[in-house]
MITOR-253572 format. One record per atom (N, C-alpha, C): x, y, z. Coordinates in steps of 0.02 Angstrom, whole numbers, plus 50000, padded with zeros to 5 digits. Atoms other than C-alpha are relative to their C-alpha. Layout:
% residues N
XYZ ...
***
This chain:
% residues 299
500384999050079 524184733352475 499435001849961 500764996250006 522434738452502 499945006149983 499804996350000 523174751852553 500125004249963 499644998250049 524044756752415 499535001849955 500674999150068 522584753552287 499665005850052 500324994049994 521614765252383 500215007649986 499494994149978 522984778752407 499905004449910 499784999050068 523034777452201 499335002549968 500774995850003 521084778852173 499905005650010 500114992549966 520964793452288 500255006549954 499784996450043 522254801652187 499655002449933 500304999350080 521574798752013 499065004850004 500594996049995 519684804952080 500415006250020 500174990249978 520704820452150 500105005149936 499654998050051 521534822851973 499325003749962 500734999850059 519644821651878 499525005150031 500264994549985 518774834151997 500265005749992 499664993050019 520064846951986 499925002049959 500094998450060 520064846951803 499275002849992 500594999250038 518204847051790 499785008850035 499954993049970 518224862851923 500205005349997 499554996750036 519494871551844 500085001249926 500044999850061 518944869951679 499795006949980 500334993350036 518684885651564 499175000849970 500875001549992 516574887251590 499965002049918 500204995950071 516574898051411 500234993149949 499705005750042 517444881251307 499424996049958 500665003549992 515774872251306 499515003349950 500404993650029 514904889751259 500195001449906 499784998950060 516114893351110 499964994549958 499885005650067 516154875251012 499395000649981 500665000150036 514194875951024 499775007949943 500094990650026 514334897350966 500354995349915 499615001050076 515494889750817 499524993449949 500565004450056 514174876150776 499585002449980 500474997350029 512864887450761 500105005749940 499844996350029 513754898450676 500294997149919 499795005050049 514364886150543 499314999649959 500585001450023 512574881250532 499575004749966 500394991850042 511784899450488 500555001949944 499794997950053 513284901450374 499844997749924 500115004550065 512844885950259 499055001049999 500665000349986 510974890050295 499635003349912 500194998850060 510864898250115 500364995349937 499665002150056 511844886550009 499724994249945 500545003250051 510404877849934 499445005249983 500664995350006 509254894649879 499784994249941 500744999250041 507774892449762 500805003549921 499764997750048 508644895349581 499735008749980 500194991150017 507614910349553 500055004450063 499904996849955 507974917649716 500955001849982 499234998949994 509944914249701 500065002349923 499634995150072 509894924849512 500065006850036 500004993649962 509454938249625 500815005250017 499394998249982 511404937849679 500444999349969 499564999750083 511974938649498 499915004949970 500364991350033 512244956249424 499994996749932 500044999550062 511894958949254 500884999349942 499084999850044 513964962649211 500165000850050 499594998249963 515224963749302 500185007950020 499714994350001 515574980649259 499415005250048 500374995349967 514064987749331 499755001050073 500365001049912 513844982249518 500494997150035 499265005449935 514894979149662 499564996950057 500315005049940 514514967949800 500195003550081 499884998949910 514234969749998 499764994750030 500425007049971 514324955550105 499575000650050 500545000549951 512934949750181 500294995450070 499725000349925 513254947550366 499804992650021 500485006449988 512614927550401 500074995549960 500195005250067 512584919250238 500805002949963 499335001750030 514004914650117 499935004149936 500024995950061 513254925849980 500015007050016 500104994250010 513494943549929 499705003949992 500684996950031 512224956549903 500365004549945 500014995050057 512124966049739 500045005850028 500284994949983 512174983849757 499495003049952 500544996950034 510904985549635 499594994449979 500095003250046 509584976549544 499375003949973 500154996250047 508934979949399 498984999750000 500734999049983 507004987249411 499765005849941 500234995850041 506114996049278 499765002650020 500574995849983 505015011149309 499705000549945 500504999350073 504175011049117 499584994449997 500655003450011 502505004849110 499774999549928 500335000450086 502075008748926 500215008649978 499904996050030 502725021248800 499415000849939 500374998650050 501515029848680 500275007149966 499944994750029 501885040548534 499505005949971 500364993549991 500775056948496 500175001349942 499834994850057 500825063748325 499715005349997 500684995750009 500055078948261 500345004949932 499974994750055 500215091348114 499705007250016 499934993249982 500595109048129 499845005449928 499824995950052 500145120848003 500035007549998 500064991749968 500685139948028 500075004449920 500114994850062 500265155147929 500795006150026 499744994949984 501615170447919 499955005149944 500194993750028 501765186447846 500695002149954 499274999750040 503095192647711 499905008649972 500094994350028 503455211147669 500454999449928 499865000950044 503875212547477 500625002049994 499304995050016 505685218647411 499925001549934 499884997150074 506365226347272 500154992749970 499815004950028 506495211847132 499494992350016 500235005050011 505355200447217 499494996949945 500664999550048 503845191347114 499794993750042 500265004249978 502695178247171 500354993949975 499625008150012 503665162447102 500665000150041 499504997849952 505155168347206 499634999650058 500325000149949 504275169447359 499764994450022 500245006249984 503365154447346 500484994849994 499525005149986 504785145247308 500385000650064 499634998349916 505715152347466 499564996050050 500205002749948 504555146047573 499254993649980 499965008750003 504105127847498 499125000949977 500775000650032 502195133647423 499785001949938 500424999050074 501015137947281 500045007249984 500214992550000 500915155647184 499125000650015 500844999850011 498915149147175 499945001650072 500374998349928 499085148447374 500045007350028 500054994349993 499825163847402 499325005049962 500614995750059 498425172347260 499475000650056 500665003149972 497095161147365 499975007750063 499924998349945 497745168747528 499655007250004 499934991849983 497915187747485 499275002649934 500364998750030 496435187647368 500355004549936 499884996450055 497575194647222 499634997549925 500265003550054 496755192847047 500574999749950 499275000650075 498575193746947 500614998550036 499245001949972 500495190946977 500085005950016 499474994449990 500795207147016 499995002450057 500054998349917 501425213347195 500425007749997 499534996850019 502245228947250 500335002050052 499645001149943 503705233747362 499825001450059 500535000049922 503195233947552 499414998149980 500915003249989 501635225447508 500344993950046 499855005649971 501495213547646 499474993949989 500415006150060 500665196247579 500054994550070 499865005549946 500285181447702 500304992749947 499655003650020 501195166747658 499774993850053 500215007349949 500465146947716 500754997049982 499335007550011 501955134247766 499494996050033 500455004849964 501445118247759 500054995550027 499994999849926 501175108247882 500514995150027 499335004049979 502435100347986 499724995950080 500145006549976 502295083848061 500544999550083 499604998749916 502785084248270 499504992050037 500255004749972 502665070048372 500414999250087 499785001149932 502795067548564 500064994050038 499995010049986 503155050748658 499825002850103 500184999849931 502295050548821 500174994450054 499705006049942 502955037448969 499524999650071 500555000149917 501835030449096 500634997350029 499435000649955 503005025849253 499804998950075 500045001449924 503085017349413 500145004350041 499524996349967 503235029549550 500314995450070 499595005049955 503605014149676 499964992249978 499795007550027 504334996549645 499764996250067 499905004449940 504044980949759 500665000850032 499235000149962 505654980049879 500054993549995 499735005550029 505714961449868 499484997549939 500185002750045 505514956449714 499584993149963 500235008250019 505164937049720 499445000350061 500235002349934 504114940549890 499434997449989 500975003049998 502314933449938 499615005550054 500394996749953 500954945250018 499864995250071 500305005749955 500704938150193 499745003150044 500624995049969 499734953050283 500035005649980 500084992750038 499134967650210 499985004550049 499984993449961 498844985350266 499244999850038 500894999249952 497314988450408 500094997250058 500205001249922 496544981150556 499804991549961 499745007350022 496974961450573 500134998650088 499955003049950 497074948850716 500775001550032 499184999449995 498674953450820 500214991850002 499675006949990 499824937350771 500384997850077 499665002649938 500594938450953 499294997150063 500655001549938 498824937651055 499544999349944 500375001650033 497464931350937 499185004850007 500674998349949 496034937551059 499925010449991 500054993850019 496424956051005 500245002549909 499804999050083 496314966050829 500225006550004 499574992149994 497614979550798 500035002149928 499854995850063 498114991550660 500604997849977 499445002050048 499324985050540 500275003749942 500054993450016 500175000050471 500454999949931 499725002550078 501124990950320 499884994049967 500065007150052 501314977750191 500584994950024 499575005949960 502244960950269 500164993849924 499705003250077 503184952450101 500224992050045 499955005549996 503454935350153 500824998549949 499755003150017 505234928350098 500674997150044 499345001649979 507004918250133 500095006650049 499554994249951 507984927350267 500664999249937 499414998450060 509494935250151 499665001649941 500304996450033 508364940150029 500285007249974 500054993249999 508684956849951 499545005050002 500504994349974 507804972250000 500315006349950 499944993950038 507654985449855 499845005450021 500294995049973 507445003949876 499235000849965 500595001950042 505625004949824 499805008349937 500344993550029 505765024649757 500805004349995 499344994549975 507245037849739 499755002950030 500084997049917 507555045649888 500725000450041 499325001449969 508875048450024 499854996450064 499985005049947 509095036650166 500145005650067 500174996449954 508605045750321 500084996750065 499975003849926 508685032250469 500244993049966 499835006849993 509725015850470 500274998350055 499544999949937 510055006450625 499244995150022 500295003449963 509084996250755 499445004550015 500744998150002 507085001450789 499744998950047 500465003049946 506344995550946 499804991549973 500505003049989 505014982050896 500014996149911 499975000050077 505454984850699 500534996949973 499515003450018 507034976250720 500555005249958 499664995750063 508484982150585 499515004049939 500454995550056 507574996250496 500385005349940 499774997450054 508015006550340 499395006949972 500764994450025 506765024450310 500555003649955 499894994550039 507025034250151 499505006050003 500434995050021 506275049450095 500045001549942 500134999450086 505625053849936 499605006349992 500434993050015 504935068449842 499394999050015 500654999849974 503215074249869 499594996450076 500105003849908 503245069550068 499914993350006 499845007750005 503585050650027 500354999550048 499325004649962 504445038650153 499784994450001 500435005549996 504445021650153 500474997450054 499685004949962 505145010350296 500034993449974 499925008149999 505844992550280 500234998550060 499865002449945 505894983750447 500024991049983 499725006149978 506434967950511 500494996449970 499625002150045 507904966350390 500544994550048 499505002949980 509354953450430 500575005749995 499384995450007 510634964650371 499665006749966 500094993550039 510554983850306 500685003549972 499554995850045 511604992750187 499885008450003 500164990550004 512045013350171 500135003150049 499764995649942 512295030050256 499455003150004 500334996050006 511275039950326 500145009349935 499814993550033 511175055650204 500044996049927 499745003950075 511605044450045 499185000249966 500504999650046 510615045949887 499804994249967 500185006750058 509815030349815 499454999849947 500545000350048 508805024549668 499654993850018 500715007250025 507185012949613 500494994450007 499625003050025 508254998349636 500604997150044 499474999049958 509645001149752 499974995350052 500275004049949 509924988049876 500205002850059 500004996849961 509674991850044 500194995750075 499875006349948 509874975950166 499704994849963 500175007150014 509144960750159 499214996550057 500435001949965 507684950650225 500384996550069 499765004949947 507584944350405 499645000150050 500784999849963 506524942050550 500375005550094 499944996949949 507344954350679 499575003350038 500244995949986 506504964150796 499334994750035 500515003049979 504624958850849 499564996549942 500445003250063 504194946450699 499894992450009 500125008849986 503454927050687 500374998449956 499395005150040 504684923050541 500105006649957 499624996350056 505544929350394 499765003549958 500084997250058 504904942950299 500285006749997 499914992950011 504954962850262 499285002950028 500544995549954 503854976250362 500115005849965 499994995550032 503454990050211 499785002250033 500474995450002 502715004050244 500035006549961 500054992750042 502445021350158 499455005550030 500204993349958 501975038150215 500095005749967 500004994550048 501435053550149 499855006150036 500244994849965 501725069150245 499684998750081 499855004449940 501685058950399 499444996649999 500575005450001 500125048150366 500064993849983 499745002050019 500185032550334 499394998749938 500355001750057 499525025050176 499934992249958 499735006750012 499235008250103 500474997249919 499304999150040 500875002950027 499714997249928 500045004350021 499864992149903 499625005249939 500454994650038 498885008749842 500565004149976 499504994750013 500665017249834 500594995549935 499535002150035 501455004149729 499404999549936 500405001550042 499955005249604 500065008449949 500034994550011 500245023349583 500645000449917 499654998050055 501015030849419 500165007850002 499604994250020 501905045349341 499905002449926 499854998650052 501715054049172 500675004149988 499684994450042 503105060449074 500135002449908 500114998050071 503125069048922 500675001249952 499224998150035 504675069248771 500414999850036 499255000049951 506065062948901 500104993949933 499705004650027 507205050448835 499734993050037 500015006649958 506795031048890 500394998150063 499475000849965 508385028948933 500175002450076 499984995649926 508145041749094 499594997450025 500555001649970 506645034149136 499994993450064 499845005049979 507315019549203 500504999250059 499414998449913 508265016249380 500434992049993 
***
């Protein structure tokens, strides 16, 4: 009887150890990965109202959506950013003089009526002592003042690429965040915001690069007029194709912490003709446009 029990116990142990030895070693990993993805997908389920508003369009007709990988939200294709800073209307009065060659049957009264002026004004301009004039005589005519108006629009050159961000690190030399014992040059402006916050094109331009870029992580580079380029680094996701034209406000990705980053932020760089410039100076640049429809000055 005891021998039978020992044999039964031996069989049970053999079955148990064989199930452990031959179990799929990836089952546990896949379960953990599923749990991680589920938690990632729900990380933005309770966004601040201000941030949540960025994911809503002004109208369904004007916006298309792009899936923001890793979250339950879809990025809008565009965020409305006004380039217009101010509008000034400048008025001016213009008075012009012209000449007229007298024709048969012309009188000073008829000429004055045609030009909207007075006989006395014509006589004064031409030093006429009487109302008599002769055919082919050239006389000076004063045209009444005409009011003209010019509209001057002051506009931004660059917009903040993360509209709700806070500046966490500025351009210039700083203490290395990974090695406090050394200082290094920080070539951009760090804009802190939650992962998934939309990143927009800072100005009109053409996408020159989109992809993984070493320590910069997921990066987009846009070429602009006047030799400018802007760089958007550490993105969670990026949107757009190389060669694609974008406008100020076009969504090109979302904030992340890819590459060498200590936390969620956008690293924003501005270059002009290959040289780094302070992004805060670029964000303060303005351009003046005269006599242009304000509807055409907004992106």
